[in-house]
C-alpha positions in Angstrom: 7.8 -36.5 -5.5 6.1 -36.3 -2.2 6.4 -33.2 -0.1 7.6 -34.2 3.3 7.3 -30.8 5.0 5.4 -31.0 8.2 4.7 -27.2 8.4 2.2 -25.7 6.0 3.6 -22.9 3.9 3.5 -19.5 5.7 1.9 -16.5 4.3 4.5 -13.8 5.0 4.2 -10.2 4.1 0.7 -10.3 2.8 -0.7 -8.0 5.4 2.0 -5.5 4.9 1.5 -5.5 1.1 -2.3 -5.3 1.5 -1.9 -2.2 3.8 0.5 -0.7 1.4 -1.9 -1.2 -1.5 -4.7 0.4 0.5 -2.4 3.3 1.3 -1.5 3.9 -2.3 -5.1 3.9 -3.4 -6.3 6.1 -0.6 -3.3 8.5 -1.2 -4.2 8.6 -4.9 -7.8 9.6 -4.2 -6.6 12.3 -1.7 -4.1 13.6 -4.1 -6.7 13.9 -6.9 -9.1 15.6 -4.5 -6.5 18.0 -3.3 -5.6 18.9 -6.9 -9.3 19.4 -7.6 -9.6 16.6 -10.2 -12.3 14.9 -8.1 -14.9 17.5 -7.1 -17.8 17.6 -4.7 -15.9 17.1 -1.5 -14.6 19.3 1.4 -11.1 18.2 0.4 -11.4 19.4 -3.2 -9.1 22.2 -4.2 -7.1 22.2 -0.9 -3.4 21.7 -1.6 -2.7 20.2 1.8 -4.6 17.1 0.8 -2.5 16.7 -2.3 0.6 16.8 -0.1 -0.8 14.4 2.4 -2.0 12.0 -0.4 1.4 12.1 -2.0 3.1 11.3 1.3 0.7 8.4 1.8 1.5 7.0 -1.6 5.2 7.0 -0.8 4.5 5.2 2.6 2.3 2.7 0.8 5.0 1.9 -1.8 7.5 1.4 1.1 5.1 -1.0 2.8 4.7 -3.0 -0.4 8.4 -3.2 -0.9 8.8 -4.3 2.8 6.1 -6.9 2.4 7.8 -8.3 -0.8 11.1 -8.6 1.0 9.5 -10.4 3.9 7.8 -12.7 1.5 10.9 -13.6 -0.5 12.9 -14.0 2.8 10.3 -16.5 4.0 10.5 -18.7 0.9 14.2 -19.2 1.0 
């Protein structure tokens, strides 16, 4: 069959999901540094960075979920 759509498919939610993935990775690094698993840093062994990193992981997961919802809403 021939696709008669005049609009190209839109990429919805990819930016939100990408930012969420970046936040999860960065939050993971900060958490590991705060818990002193990754040494040789000014952030190593400081519990505040473990808390900030954990919070950033949660925010990143929420962004990924939001991006996935936008993406599925745009396809239907």
